[in-house]
C-alpha positions as CSV (number, residue, x, y, z in Angstrom):
1,M,99.2,-4.8,-14.7
2,A,99.7,-1.2,-15.9
3,I,102.9,0.1,-17.4
4,D,105.4,1.1,-14.8
5,P,104.9,4.7,-13.9
6,E,108.6,5.6,-14.2
7,L,108.6,4.1,-17.7
8,R,105.4,6.0,-18.6
9,R,107.0,9.3,-17.5
10,Y,110.0,8.5,-19.6
11,Y,107.9,8.0,-22.7
12,E,105.9,11.1,-22.0
13,A,109.2,13.1,-21.8
14,L,110.4,11.5,-25.0
15,A,107.2,12.4,-26.8
16,E,107.4,16.0,-25.6
17,R,111.1,16.2,-26.7
18,Y,110.2,15.2,-30.3
19,A,106.8,16.7,-30.6
20,G,106.2,18.3,-34.0
21,Q,109.2,16.6,-35.5
22,P,108.8,14.2,-38.4
23,S,109.3,10.5,-37.9
24,P,112.6,9.2,-39.3
25,A,112.1,8.1,-42.8
26,D,115.0,5.9,-43.6
27,A,117.7,3.8,-41.9
28,G,120.2,6.7,-41.6
29,Q,117.6,8.9,-39.9
30,R,116.5,6.2,-37.7
31,R,120.0,5.5,-36.5
32,Q,120.6,9.2,-35.8
33,R,117.4,9.4,-33.7
34,F,118.1,6.2,-31.9
35,E,121.6,7.4,-31.0
36,E,120.1,10.6,-29.6
37,V,117.5,8.7,-27.6
38,A,120.0,6.2,-26.3
39,A,122.3,9.0,-25.2
40,L,119.6,10.0,-22.7
41,S,120.1,6.6,-20.9
42,V,123.8,6.5,-20.6
43,S,125.0,5.7,-17.1
44,A,128.3,4.9,-15.4
45,D,129.4,1.2,-15.4
46,P,128.9,-0.6,-12.1
47,D,131.9,-0.1,-9.8
48,D,133.0,-3.7,-9.9
49,V,133.2,-3.9,-13.7
50,D,136.1,-3.1,-16.0
51,A,135.8,-2.6,-19.8
52,D,138.2,-3.1,-22.6
53,E,137.8,-2.6,-26.4
54,V,138.5,-5.6,-28.6
55,S,138.8,-5.9,-32.4
56,I,137.6,-9.1,-34.0
57,D,139.4,-9.9,-37.2
58,L,137.3,-12.0,-39.5
59,P,137.7,-12.8,-43.2
60,G,137.1,-9.5,-45.2
61,R,136.1,-7.4,-42.2
62,T,136.8,-6.4,-38.6
63,L,134.1,-6.1,-36.0
64,E,134.5,-4.2,-32.7
65,A,133.4,-5.3,-29.3
66,T,133.5,-4.2,-25.7
67,L,134.5,-6.8,-23.2
68,F,133.1,-6.2,-19.7
69,R,134.8,-8.1,-16.9
70,P,133.7,-8.6,-13.3
71,R,136.6,-7.3,-11.3
72,Q,136.5,-9.8,-8.5
73,V,136.4,-13.0,-10.7
74,E,139.8,-14.3,-11.7
75,R,138.8,-16.3,-14.8
76,P,135.2,-15.5,-15.5
77,R,132.9,-17.4,-17.8
78,L,132.1,-15.7,-21.1
79,L,128.7,-14.5,-22.4
80,V,128.9,-13.1,-26.0
81,Y,126.2,-10.5,-26.4
82,F,124.4,-8.9,-29.4
83,H,122.5,-5.6,-29.1
84,G,119.0,-5.0,-30.3
85,G,117.7,-2.4,-32.8
86,G,115.9,-4.4,-35.5
87,W,119.1,-5.3,-37.2
88,V,119.2,-1.7,-38.5
89,V,120.0,0.6,-35.6
90,G,121.9,0.4,-32.3
91,S,125.4,-0.5,-31.3
92,R,127.4,-1.9,-28.4
93,R,127.6,1.7,-27.2
94,T,123.8,2.3,-27.3
95,H,123.3,-0.9,-25.3
96,G,126.3,-0.5,-23.0
97,V,124.2,-0.2,-19.9
98,V,122.7,-3.6,-20.7
99,A,126.0,-5.5,-21.1
100,A,127.7,-3.8,-18.2
101,H,124.9,-4.6,-15.7
102,L,124.7,-8.2,-17.0
103,C,128.4,-8.5,-16.2
104,A,127.8,-7.4,-12.7
105,D,124.6,-9.4,-12.2
106,T,125.8,-12.7,-13.7
107,G,129.4,-12.7,-12.7
108,C,130.3,-13.5,-16.4
109,A,132.5,-11.5,-18.7
110,V,130.2,-10.0,-21.3
111,A,131.5,-9.4,-24.8
112,S,129.1,-6.9,-26.5
113,V,129.6,-7.2,-30.2
114,D,128.9,-4.8,-33.1
115,Y,127.7,-6.5,-36.3
116,R,127.0,-5.2,-39.7
117,L,123.6,-3.6,-40.1
118,A,120.8,-3.9,-42.6
119,P,119.7,-2.7,-45.1
120,E,123.3,-2.1,-46.3
121,H,124.1,-5.6,-45.0
122,P,120.9,-7.7,-45.0
123,Y,120.4,-11.3,-44.0
124,P,122.6,-13.4,-43.8
125,A,125.3,-10.8,-43.0
126,P,124.2,-10.1,-39.3
127,C,123.7,-13.8,-38.7
128,D,127.2,-14.6,-40.1
129,D,128.8,-11.9,-38.0
130,A,127.2,-13.2,-34.9
131,F,128.2,-16.8,-35.5
132,E,131.7,-16.0,-36.6
133,A,132.2,-13.5,-33.7
134,L,131.0,-16.2,-31.3
135,L,133.5,-18.7,-32.7
136,W,136.3,-16.0,-32.6
137,F,135.7,-15.4,-28.9
138,A,135.5,-19.1,-28.2
139,G,139.0,-19.5,-29.7
140,Q,140.3,-16.5,-27.7
141,R,139.2,-17.4,-24.2
142,E,142.6,-18.6,-23.0
143,A,144.3,-15.5,-24.4
144,L,141.7,-13.2,-22.8
145,G,142.1,-14.8,-19.4
146,L,138.6,-16.4,-19.5
147,D,137.2,-19.8,-18.4
148,T,137.9,-22.0,-21.4
149,G,135.3,-24.6,-20.4
150,F,132.2,-22.5,-20.8
151,L,130.6,-20.4,-23.5
152,A,127.2,-18.6,-23.6
153,V,125.4,-16.2,-25.8
154,G,122.9,-13.5,-25.2
155,G,121.0,-10.6,-26.8
156,D,118.0,-8.4,-26.7
157,S,115.3,-8.1,-29.4
158,A,117.0,-8.6,-32.8
159,G,120.2,-9.4,-30.9
160,G,118.3,-12.2,-29.2
161,H,117.5,-13.6,-32.7
162,L,121.1,-13.4,-33.6
163,A,122.3,-15.0,-30.4
164,A,119.8,-17.9,-30.8
165,Q,120.7,-18.7,-34.4
166,A,124.5,-18.4,-33.6
167,A,124.1,-20.9,-30.7
168,R,122.1,-23.3,-32.9
169,R,124.6,-23.2,-35.7
170,A,127.5,-23.7,-33.3
171,N,125.9,-26.6,-31.5
172,A,124.7,-28.3,-34.7
173,G,128.0,-28.0,-36.4
174,Q,129.9,-29.0,-33.2
175,T,132.2,-26.0,-33.8
176,A,131.9,-24.7,-30.3
177,R,129.6,-25.9,-27.5
178,V,127.2,-23.1,-26.3
179,A,126.1,-24.2,-22.9
180,A,123.6,-21.4,-22.2
181,Q,121.7,-18.4,-23.6
182,L,120.1,-15.3,-22.2
183,L,117.5,-13.8,-24.5
184,V,115.7,-10.6,-23.6
185,Y,112.4,-10.0,-25.6
186,P,113.9,-11.9,-28.5
187,V,112.6,-11.6,-32.1
188,A,111.4,-15.1,-33.2
189,S,108.9,-14.8,-36.1
190,P,107.9,-12.3,-38.8
191,R,104.2,-13.4,-38.8
192,M,103.1,-10.7,-36.4
193,S,99.8,-12.3,-35.8
194,T,99.8,-13.0,-32.0
195,E,97.6,-11.5,-29.4
196,S,100.4,-9.3,-28.1
197,Y,100.9,-7.8,-31.6
198,R,97.2,-6.9,-31.5
199,A,97.2,-5.6,-28.0
200,F,100.4,-3.5,-28.2
201,A,100.4,-2.6,-31.9
202,D,100.9,1.1,-31.1
203,G,103.7,0.6,-28.5
204,P,105.2,2.2,-26.5
205,G,108.7,0.9,-27.0
206,L,108.0,-0.8,-30.3
207,T,105.1,-0.8,-32.7
208,R,103.8,-3.4,-35.1
209,D,104.5,-1.2,-38.1
210,E,108.1,-0.6,-36.9
211,M,108.7,-4.3,-36.5
212,A,107.3,-4.9,-40.0
213,W,109.7,-2.3,-41.4
214,Y,112.7,-3.8,-39.6
215,W,111.9,-7.3,-40.9
216,T,111.7,-5.9,-44.4
217,Q,115.1,-4.1,-44.1
218,Y,116.7,-7.3,-42.7
219,A,115.2,-10.0,-44.9
220,G,113.9,-8.3,-48.0
221,K,110.3,-8.7,-49.2
222,E,110.8,-11.8,-51.3
223,R,112.7,-13.8,-48.7
224,L,110.2,-12.6,-46.0
225,A,107.2,-13.8,-48.1
226,A,108.9,-17.2,-48.6
227,E,109.8,-17.5,-44.9
228,Q,106.2,-16.6,-43.8
229,A,105.0,-19.6,-45.8
230,L,107.0,-22.1,-43.7
231,Q,105.2,-24.2,-41.2
232,D,107.3,-23.5,-38.2
233,P,107.4,-19.7,-37.4
234,L,109.8,-20.1,-34.6
235,L,112.7,-21.1,-36.9
236,H,112.4,-18.3,-39.4
237,L,115.9,-17.2,-40.6
238,M,117.5,-19.2,-37.7
239,A,120.0,-20.7,-40.2
240,P,119.0,-24.4,-39.8
241,P,121.7,-27.0,-39.8
242,A,123.1,-27.9,-43.2
243,D,122.4,-31.4,-44.7
244,G,124.4,-34.0,-42.8
245,E,124.8,-31.9,-39.6
246,R,123.1,-33.1,-36.4
247,Q,120.5,-31.0,-34.7
248,G,122.4,-29.7,-31.7
249,M,120.9,-29.9,-28.2
250,P,119.5,-26.4,-27.4
251,P,121.4,-24.6,-24.7
252,A,120.0,-24.0,-21.2
253,S,118.1,-20.8,-21.5
254,V,116.7,-17.8,-19.7
255,V,114.1,-16.1,-21.8
256,V,112.8,-12.7,-20.7
257,V,109.7,-11.0,-22.1
258,A,108.1,-7.7,-21.4
259,A,104.4,-7.8,-20.5
260,H,103.6,-4.8,-22.7
261,D,105.4,-5.7,-25.8
262,V,104.4,-6.8,-29.3
263,L,107.1,-9.5,-29.1
264,R,105.9,-11.0,-25.8
265,D,104.0,-13.9,-27.2
266,D,106.7,-14.8,-29.7
267,G,109.2,-14.9,-26.9
268,L,107.0,-17.1,-24.8
269,A,106.4,-19.4,-27.8
270,Y,110.1,-19.7,-28.4
271,A,110.6,-20.6,-24.8
272,D,108.0,-23.3,-25.1
273,H,109.7,-24.6,-28.2
274,L,113.0,-24.9,-26.3
275,V,111.2,-26.9,-23.5
276,R,109.8,-29.3,-26.1
277,E,113.3,-29.7,-27.5
278,G,114.5,-30.8,-24.0
279,A,116.3,-27.7,-22.9
280,P,116.3,-26.4,-19.3
281,V,114.4,-23.1,-19.6
282,V,113.6,-20.3,-17.1
283,T,111.0,-17.9,-18.5
284,I,110.5,-14.5,-16.9
285,E,107.6,-12.2,-17.9
286,A,108.5,-8.7,-16.6
287,G,105.3,-7.1,-15.4
288,G,104.8,-3.4,-16.1
289,M,107.6,-3.4,-18.7
290,T,107.7,-2.4,-22.3
291,H,110.0,-3.4,-25.2
292,G,113.4,-1.9,-24.7
293,F,113.2,-1.8,-20.9
294,A,116.7,-3.4,-20.5
295,R,118.2,-0.2,-21.9
296,L,116.0,1.9,-19.6
297,Q,117.3,0.7,-16.3
298,P,118.6,4.2,-15.4
299,H,115.1,5.5,-15.7
300,S,113.1,2.8,-13.9
301,T,113.7,1.1,-10.6
302,R,111.5,-1.8,-11.6
303,A,113.3,-2.2,-15.0
304,R,116.6,-2.4,-13.1
305,E,115.1,-5.0,-10.7
306,W,113.8,-7.2,-13.5
307,M,117.1,-7.2,-15.2
308,R,118.8,-8.0,-12.0
309,R,116.5,-11.0,-11.6
310,A,117.2,-12.1,-15.1
311,G,121.0,-12.0,-14.4
312,Q,120.6,-13.8,-11.2
313,A,118.4,-16.5,-12.8
314,F,121.1,-17.0,-15.5
315,A,123.9,-17.2,-12.9
316,A,121.9,-19.9,-11.0
317,L,121.2,-21.8,-14.2
318,I,124.8,-22.0,-15.3
319,E,126.0,-23.1,-11.9
320,E,124.6,-26.5,-12.9
321,E,126.9,-26.6,-15.9
């Protein structure tokens, strides 16, 4: 299936906007460009969603989050969400459209969390932030007027990676039970050797070279080389349980991949891994979509529909909890 025509027109307009300009060379320039591009996709929150700013006080640092609440649900369930951007760019504001619509589509409160970014804060800082923010929200559910009996994580791209490792750490250490996760084109492996990496190496949405650069900023060349030598590429940098801790049961999962995305096959492989571990899994391959389509719902009717389907699938999955 070809790329969605509305998405194609979006990328054509983006190429025209930046024609003749040099590509961003470092993390600061990439963040600035990403902020500019994300501003083109800002839209109003759904009518039935309220938003509040929340500060997360952790040892030695404070993280910021936006908590989206479905207006018609008295004590909603909580989904803690981490934005994409290769661990280097992006924020809860650049991905506000994703979290706000997930709130409306799932009926959950969605806490969209900012975490420290690489390369200034490389691995394991983003992982630690995601894990500790998850535990913080778990402990604040009563005070925030949320359902205290349910906890879920979610994220897109690099944020999907952070969400998955946070859930795994929480469930393995029995610090908080994560019942479900919603992962949108998650990053799962630095090997970059799948068919989708070959087919979509030049994008649009995300290129192979960009993904390689992001991995290097996040993990560093030495750690990355060591991780690539491991036997199981699906567990790279996923913070495996410490000695003596049990392997936690994976949460029920919705895994969404884009058909035209270098990360497609990694996401599908990760979903298969969860199935082998015994987790209930719903896998959605979004036809006509590219990497980043969740942010592009204001530009594409089909992107909006795919994310609505993902949210509804997640809502149906957690009804069994």
